DRENMARNU-280737 format. One record per residue (C-alpha): residue number from 1; residue in one letter; chain; y, z, x negated. Coordinates in nm, 3 decimals. Each point is the difference from the previous one (the first is absolute). Last residue first. Layout:
BEGIN
   seq   type   mol        c2        c3        c1
   NUM      A     A         Y         Z         X
...
END
This chain:
BEGIN
   seq   type   mol        c2        c3        c1
   375      L     A     3.520     2.118     0.026
   374      D     A     0.115    -0.348    -0.101
   373      P     A    -0.355    -0.142     0.016
   372      P     A    -0.272     0.234     0.132
   371      A     A    -0.101     0.295    -0.220
   370      R     A    -0.234     0.062    -0.295
   369      N     A     0.005    -0.353    -0.145
   368      W     A    -0.308    -0.072    -0.210
   367      P     A    -0.061    -0.209    -0.313
   366      N     A     0.029     0.284    -0.253
   365      R     A    -0.149    -0.089    -0.339
   364      R     A    -0.030    -0.368     0.087
   363      M     A    -0.351    -0.140     0.035
   362      A     A     0.030    -0.028     0.378
   361      E     A     0.309    -0.223    -0.039
   360      A     A    -0.185    -0.228    -0.243
   359      Y     A    -0.286    -0.053     0.246
   358      G     A     0.242    -0.067     0.284
   357      A     A     0.188    -0.254    -0.212
   356      D     A    -0.329    -0.166    -0.097
   355      F     A    -0.094    -0.031     0.367
   354      L     A     0.346    -0.144     0.066
   353      A     A    -0.053    -0.267    -0.265
   352      G     A    -0.339    -0.092     0.144
   351      M     A     0.142    -0.004     0.350
   350      Y     A     0.278    -0.237    -0.102
   349      A     A    -0.242    -0.234    -0.178
   348      K     A    -0.239    -0.002     0.299
   347      D     A     0.275    -0.070     0.254
   346      F     A    -0.112     0.142     0.336
   345      A     A     0.277    -0.080     0.250
   344      S     A     0.135    -0.271    -0.231
   343      K     A     0.236    -0.038    -0.297
   342      S     A     0.024     0.373    -0.067
   341      E     A     0.302     0.114    -0.198
   340      R     A    -0.002     0.190    -0.331
   339      T     A     0.268     0.266    -0.020
   338      F     A    -0.191     0.317    -0.089
   337      D     A     0.290     0.208    -0.136
   336      T     A     0.035     0.187     0.330
   335      P     A    -0.345     0.150    -0.041
   334      I     A    -0.247    -0.047     0.290
   333      S     A    -0.052     0.338     0.164
   332      T     A    -0.139     0.342    -0.090
   331      Y     A    -0.021     0.319     0.198
   330      H     A    -0.075     0.367    -0.064
   329      Y     A     0.022     0.306     0.228
   328      A     A    -0.166     0.338    -0.064
   327      V     A    -0.115     0.121     0.345
   326      Q     A     0.148     0.325     0.127
   325      D     A    -0.070    -0.080     0.368
   324      R     A     0.365    -0.019     0.109
   323      Q     A     0.112    -0.176    -0.317
   322      A     A    -0.285    -0.250     0.023
   321      I     A     0.077    -0.077     0.365
   320      A     A     0.368    -0.060    -0.084
   319      Y     A    -0.100    -0.217    -0.296
   318      I     A    -0.227    -0.208     0.225
   317      R     A     0.290    -0.073     0.235
   316      F     A     0.233    -0.071    -0.293
   315      L     A    -0.244    -0.253    -0.150
   314      D     A    -0.042    -0.149     0.348
   313      G     A     0.376    -0.054     0.024
   312      I     A    -0.009    -0.186    -0.330
   311      G     A    -0.265    -0.229     0.142
   310      D     A     0.210    -0.065     0.310
   309      S     A     0.294    -0.100    -0.220
   308      K     A    -0.215    -0.243    -0.198
   307      I     A    -0.158    -0.145     0.313
   306      L     A     0.340    -0.048     0.164
   305      T     A     0.140    -0.171    -0.309
   304      D     A    -0.293    -0.242    -0.014
   303      I     A     0.041    -0.066     0.374
   302      S     A     0.370    -0.077    -0.049
   301      R     A    -0.070    -0.235    -0.291
   300      G     A    -0.254    -0.191     0.208
   299      A     A     0.229    -0.022     0.303
   298      I     A     0.296    -0.124    -0.208
   297      D     A    -0.213    -0.257    -0.183
   296      W     A    -0.170    -0.117     0.321
   295      V     A     0.328    -0.038     0.190
   294      K     A     0.195    -0.176    -0.274
   293      P     A     0.318     0.113    -0.176
   292      K     A    -0.175     0.018    -0.340
   291      V     A    -0.048     0.352    -0.135
   290      V     A     0.093     0.075    -0.363
   289      A     A    -0.210     0.290    -0.127
   288      Y     A     0.087     0.353    -0.114
   287      E     A    -0.281     0.254    -0.023
   286      P     A     0.042     0.348     0.147
   285      S     A    -0.207     0.281    -0.159
   284      I     A    -0.343     0.103     0.128
   283      K     A    -0.209    -0.288    -0.127
   282      N     A    -0.333    -0.060     0.168
   281      N     A    -0.360     0.110    -0.013
   280      R     A     0.078     0.368     0.054
   279      I     A    -0.277     0.208    -0.158
   278      V     A     0.021     0.358     0.127
   277      Y     A    -0.169     0.290    -0.182
   276      L     A    -0.030     0.340     0.169
   275      T     A    -0.118     0.325    -0.154
   274      R     A    -0.134     0.299     0.195
   273      K     A    -0.101     0.331    -0.156
   272      A     A    -0.203     0.168     0.274
   271      K     A    -0.064     0.370    -0.035
   270      W     A    -0.321     0.043     0.198
   269      G     A    -0.049     0.227     0.301
   268      I     A    -0.168    -0.255     0.221
   267      A     A     0.192     0.093     0.316
   266      A     A     0.332     0.053    -0.178
   265      D     A    -0.029    -0.326    -0.191
   264      V     A    -0.081    -0.194     0.318
   263      K     A     0.309     0.141     0.169
   262      R     A     0.199    -0.099    -0.309
   261      P     A    -0.120    -0.357     0.048
   260      D     A     0.239    -0.047     0.296
   259      Y     A    -0.037    -0.334     0.180
   258      S     A     0.301    -0.080     0.219
   257      P     A     0.168    -0.189    -0.284
   256      P     A    -0.285    -0.255     0.012
   255      Y     A    -0.178    -0.045    -0.335
   254      L     A     0.114    -0.180    -0.314
   253      F     A     0.142    -0.337     0.102
   252      V     A     0.138    -0.325    -0.144
   251      Q     A     0.202    -0.287     0.144
   250      R     A    -0.035     0.143     0.351
   249      T     A     0.042    -0.158     0.347
   248      V     A    -0.001    -0.373    -0.077
   247      G     A    -0.152     0.077    -0.339
   246      G     A    -0.337     0.063     0.166
   245      D     A    -0.027    -0.375     0.041
   244      V     A    -0.132    -0.096     0.342
   243      H     A    -0.234     0.129     0.270
   242      M     A    -0.041    -0.138     0.353
   241      E     A    -0.241     0.214     0.202
   240      N     A    -0.245    -0.194     0.213
   239      Y     A    -0.169     0.128     0.314
   238      S     A    -0.343     0.086     0.138
   237      K     A    -0.043     0.218     0.310
   236      G     A    -0.181     0.333     0.044
   235      D     A     0.318     0.205     0.043
   234      A     A     0.125    -0.132    -0.333
   233      T     A    -0.192    -0.215    -0.243
   232      V     A     0.114    -0.159    -0.324
   231      S     A    -0.017    -0.338    -0.172
   230      I     A     0.230    -0.044    -0.297
   229      N     A     0.226    -0.305     0.008
   228      V     A     0.153    -0.075    -0.340
   227      P     A     0.350    -0.148     0.004
   226      P     A     0.050    -0.356    -0.128
   225      F     A     0.169    -0.028    -0.342
   224      A     A     0.356    -0.113    -0.076
   223      G     A     0.143     0.109     0.335
   222      P     A    -0.102     0.360    -0.048
   221      I     A    -0.119     0.077    -0.357
   220      S     A    -0.374     0.061     0.020
   219      A     A    -0.084     0.235    -0.289
   218      S     A    -0.094     0.306     0.209
   217      A     A    -0.181    -0.227     0.244
   216      L     A    -0.217    -0.152    -0.274
   215      I     A    -0.079     0.347    -0.137
   214      I     A    -0.093     0.123     0.350
   213      Q     A    -0.212    -0.306     0.077
   212      H     A    -0.196     0.034    -0.324
   211      V     A    -0.052     0.369     0.081
   210      L     A    -0.136    -0.094     0.343
   209      E     A    -0.248    -0.252    -0.139
   208      L     A    -0.123     0.251    -0.257
   207      S     A    -0.054     0.270     0.261
   206      K     A    -0.177    -0.216     0.260
   205      P     A    -0.348     0.145    -0.065
   204      H     A     0.144     0.355     0.025
   203      G     A    -0.093     0.215    -0.300
   202      S     A     0.270     0.247     0.109
   201      E     A     0.087     0.086    -0.360
   200      A     A     0.176    -0.333    -0.055
   199      I     A     0.203     0.027     0.321
   198      A     A     0.086     0.362    -0.083
   197      S     A     0.121    -0.096    -0.348
   196      I     A     0.199    -0.292     0.140
   195      N     A     0.202     0.239     0.215
   194      W     A     0.239    -0.241     0.172
   193      I     A     0.364     0.101     0.049
   192      M     A     0.192    -0.174     0.279
   191      P     A     0.378    -0.044     0.009
   190      R     A     0.153    -0.055     0.345
   189      Q     A     0.181    -0.285     0.174
   188      A     A    -0.260     0.020     0.282
   187      E     A    -0.030    -0.378     0.019
   186      L     A     0.011    -0.044    -0.376
   185      N     A    -0.252     0.266    -0.095
   184      S     A     0.104     0.023    -0.364
   183      T     A    -0.257     0.050    -0.275
   182      G     A    -0.054     0.277    -0.255
   181      I     A    -0.298     0.063    -0.228
   180      L     A    -0.148     0.340    -0.090
   179      L     A    -0.259     0.094    -0.263
   178      L     A    -0.089     0.369     0.007
   177      R     A    -0.209     0.226    -0.226
   176      G     A    -0.208     0.286     0.142
   175      K     A    -0.309    -0.038    -0.216
   174      R     A    -0.177    -0.181     0.285
   173      S     A     0.286    -0.250    -0.009
   172      E     A    -0.082    -0.075    -0.364
   171      V     A    -0.353    -0.110     0.093
   170      A     A     0.134    -0.207     0.290
   169      I     A     0.250    -0.169    -0.234
   168      E     A    -0.290    -0.100    -0.225
   167      D     A    -0.181    -0.156     0.298
   166      L     A     0.311    -0.196     0.093
   165      M     A     0.024    -0.131    -0.356
   164      A     A    -0.363    -0.114     0.012
   163      Q     A     0.067    -0.168     0.335
   162      T     A     0.272    -0.203    -0.167
   161      F     A     0.379     0.008    -0.013
   160      Y     A     0.095    -0.247    -0.272
   159      R     A    -0.162    -0.319     0.128
   158      A     A     0.032     0.092     0.366
   157      I     A     0.375     0.050    -0.044
   156      L     A     0.032    -0.336    -0.178
   155      R     A    -0.198    -0.178     0.271
   154      K     A     0.227     0.146     0.268
   153      L     A     0.301    -0.102    -0.209
   152      P     A    -0.126    -0.360    -0.010
   151      T     A    -0.039     0.002     0.383
   150      T     A     0.360     0.123     0.033
   149      D     A     0.138    -0.315     0.166
   148      A     A     0.376    -0.015    -0.052
   147      L     A     0.310    -0.034     0.217
   146      G     A    -0.142     0.254     0.242
   145      A     A    -0.102     0.045     0.364
   144      S     A    -0.130    -0.357     0.026
   143      R     A     0.014    -0.265     0.272
   142      G     A     0.363     0.066     0.090
   141      L     A     0.121    -0.340    -0.115
   140      L     A     0.193     0.159    -0.288
   139      A     A    -0.313     0.186    -0.107
   138      P     A    -0.217    -0.315     0.019
   137      L     A     0.263    -0.181    -0.216
   136      V     A     0.027     0.273    -0.264
   135      Q     A    -0.369     0.037    -0.079
   134      A     A     0.014     0.097    -0.369
   133      T     A    -0.319     0.127    -0.159
   132      A     A    -0.016     0.362    -0.112
   131      V     A    -0.105     0.240    -0.276
   130      D     A    -0.194    -0.197    -0.263
   129      D     A     0.236    -0.296     0.045
   128      T     A     0.291     0.229    -0.094
   127      T     A    -0.163     0.064    -0.337
   126      I     A    -0.244     0.263    -0.130
   125      S     A    -0.067     0.081    -0.365
   124      T     A     0.231     0.288    -0.093
   123      Y     A    -0.017     0.238     0.296
   122      A     A    -0.368    -0.022     0.097
   121      E     A    -0.116    -0.023    -0.362
   120      K     A     0.189     0.312    -0.099
   119      L     A    -0.144     0.197     0.290
   118      A     A    -0.350    -0.127    -0.076
   117      A     A     0.034     0.119    -0.360
   116      D     A     0.144     0.334     0.115
   115      Y     A    -0.294     0.066     0.235
   114      K     A    -0.175     0.237    -0.241
   113      P     A     0.333     0.183    -0.017
   112      G     A    -0.044     0.181     0.332
   111      L     A    -0.152    -0.038     0.345
   110      F     A     0.328     0.083     0.175
   109      A     A     0.200    -0.247    -0.213
   108      M     A    -0.244    -0.275     0.099
   107      P     A     0.025     0.092     0.368
   106      A     A     0.383     0.031    -0.019
   105      I     A     0.081    -0.335    -0.163
   104      M     A    -0.068    -0.223     0.301
   103      S     A     0.162     0.244     0.244
   102      G     A     0.297     0.016    -0.238
   101      T     A     0.056    -0.371     0.061
   100      S     A     0.073     0.106     0.360
    99      I     A    -0.011     0.382     0.011
    98      G     A    -0.206     0.242    -0.206
    97      T     A    -0.087     0.368    -0.011
    96      V     A    -0.213     0.188    -0.252
    95      V     A    -0.100     0.366     0.040
    94      D     A    -0.197     0.211    -0.246
    93      F     A     0.108    -0.210    -0.296
    92      K     A    -0.173     0.033    -0.335
    91      P     A     0.269     0.029    -0.264
    90      R     A     0.146    -0.270    -0.226
    89      T     A     0.107     0.154    -0.331
    88      G     A    -0.202    -0.206    -0.250
    87      K     A     0.271    -0.253    -0.083
    86      A     A    -0.251    -0.279     0.058
    85      T     A    -0.061     0.128     0.354
    84      W     A     0.374     0.012     0.072
    83      G     A     0.029    -0.354    -0.136
    82      V     A    -0.262    -0.118     0.250
    81      L     A     0.180     0.182     0.281
    80      F     A     0.340    -0.139    -0.103
    79      G     A    -0.135    -0.353    -0.023
    78      A     A    -0.140     0.016     0.353
    77      G     A     0.320     0.155     0.132
    76      Y     A     0.210    -0.274    -0.157
    75      A     A    -0.237    -0.275     0.117
    74      G     A     0.064     0.129     0.352
    73      N     A     0.320    -0.199    -0.035
    72      S     A    -0.207    -0.289     0.138
    71      G     A     0.047     0.148     0.345
    70      G     A     0.213     0.317    -0.015
    69      G     A    -0.166     0.281     0.192
    68      S     A    -0.013     0.356    -0.125
    67      I     A    -0.264     0.205    -0.177
    66      C     A    -0.023     0.376     0.056
    65      L     A    -0.209     0.212    -0.239
    64      Y     A    -0.061     0.369     0.076
    63      N     A    -0.146     0.257    -0.238
    62      I     A    -0.130     0.345     0.099
    61      P     A    -0.043     0.258    -0.279
    60      V     A    -0.178     0.320     0.112
    59      E     A     0.114     0.342    -0.119
    58      K     A    -0.268     0.252     0.100
    57      G     A     0.032     0.289     0.247
    56      R     A    -0.271    -0.135     0.229
    55      L     A    -0.161    -0.309    -0.151
    54      S     A    -0.361     0.124     0.010
    53      N     A     0.017     0.080     0.372
    52      G     A    -0.233    -0.283     0.102
    51      Y     A     0.071    -0.300    -0.221
    50      I     A    -0.122    -0.307     0.191
    49      E     A    -0.033     0.134     0.354
    48      H     A     0.301     0.229    -0.043
    47      V     A     0.209    -0.297    -0.113
    46      K     A    -0.115    -0.212     0.295
    45      E     A     0.059     0.281     0.250
    44      I     A     0.356     0.048    -0.125
    43      T     A     0.070    -0.371     0.023
    42      E     A    -0.148    -0.017     0.351
    41      R     A     0.214     0.293     0.110
    40      E     A     0.315    -0.170    -0.132
    39      R     A    -0.097    -0.316     0.185
    38      Q     A    -0.045     0.198     0.323
    37      V     A     0.346     0.152    -0.031
    36      F     A     0.145    -0.339    -0.083
    35      A     A     0.084    -0.110     0.355
    34      S     A     0.210     0.312     0.054
    33      P     A     0.239    -0.109    -0.274
    32      P     A     0.106    -0.317     0.190
    31      E     A    -0.156    -0.335    -0.098
    30      D     A     0.217    -0.240    -0.202
    29      A     A    -0.267    -0.130    -0.238
    28      W     A    -0.226    -0.078     0.294
    27      Y     A    -0.365     0.072    -0.073
    26      R     A    -0.310    -0.170    -0.131
    25      I     A    -0.372     0.043    -0.069
    24      E     A    -0.080     0.287     0.237
    23      H     A    -0.319    -0.151     0.148
    22      F     A    -0.117    -0.361    -0.022
    21      T     A    -0.196    -0.120     0.302
    20      G     A     0.220    -0.304     0.057
    19      V     A     0.359     0.059    -0.107
    18      K     A     0.150     0.237     0.256
    17      A     A     0.312    -0.030     0.219
    16      D     A     0.126     0.327     0.153
    15      T     A     0.354    -0.004    -0.145
    14      V     A     0.065    -0.352     0.133
    13      Q     A    -0.130     0.080     0.349
    12      N     A     0.330     0.030     0.193
    11      Q     A     0.137    -0.312    -0.167
    10      P     A    -0.295    -0.216     0.099
     9      V     A    -0.195    -0.125    -0.306
     8      S     A     0.060    -0.370    -0.052
     7      D     A    -0.231    -0.243     0.176
     6      L     A    -0.276    -0.171    -0.195
     5      V     A    -0.023    -0.307    -0.221
     4      D     A    -0.310     0.050    -0.210
     3      T     A     0.053     0.182    -0.330
     2      A     A    -0.335     0.172    -0.039
     1      M     A     0.026     0.356    -0.126
END
């Protein structure tokens, strides 16, 4: 996992690249159906190993939680989860996925309410200085791959994602639960899904280091933050893969459309009752704002609009999968009546207010939308 400067993986070997001696810890999110036959078999074998045939004919609840990107807007998701716990209706999730800021939230959400205090602290006490240090001039001179140095973010990730947490994830992985984090392989232009549960369960001495790299990559906004180089091997040679924010290819994800859980159901013989919860750390509805006729203002506003539209598209994509697989669909997003503006990338006052808004939204009688916007 060292990040020495190495050559990029040759195009004809991209799909064969492996991370050290790790085995089956990641896959492309856009793989064809045939690629998931083995994964379906592994799931079936895992369930049989844990439960034998005791689940045959029984109704089994399976809960999914998908947490989107959104930078400091992750405070909404953090507040919602803590409020959900306080309300007393938060289930135990069998599968948790996270992208960008969602990759920071996902491990704590996966391990349950005992991490709520840490979740609140992480999204109400940090400032921009805790995440990155500006290095504009080196970036403009071509000496840096990002406008900011993410050394503070690396420290923050290490502070909240510890070896003890990794060990707990390994225990839950042995029960059949999954924690997945998404990054974008920039050179391949493809979404990558990392199985954090499998990494934790592997017991590999480099597991913690790799997970830290994955979370950093998932949150590394291209241009603003440098990409994360992950060392891989292909055909006996060492290369670097360039990974950036998972939001470049997906704002939020469930599982690849080519994966069919109904085949797993048929093989196990259980009656799966699947429920999906999506936390979108952004607003869904359009927001009016005066744009100055300047390059940076126009570009910034355009990117914000693109991200919002892309996020809505992901809600529809996930809805289509849920409809096909008979998964009960729920999503929440930042309420339209939350109008406070952030004064910096990570404004502590803004994040505190947004955390409270998320908490209050979770406490409402019915905080969930059952279909994508305007459908």
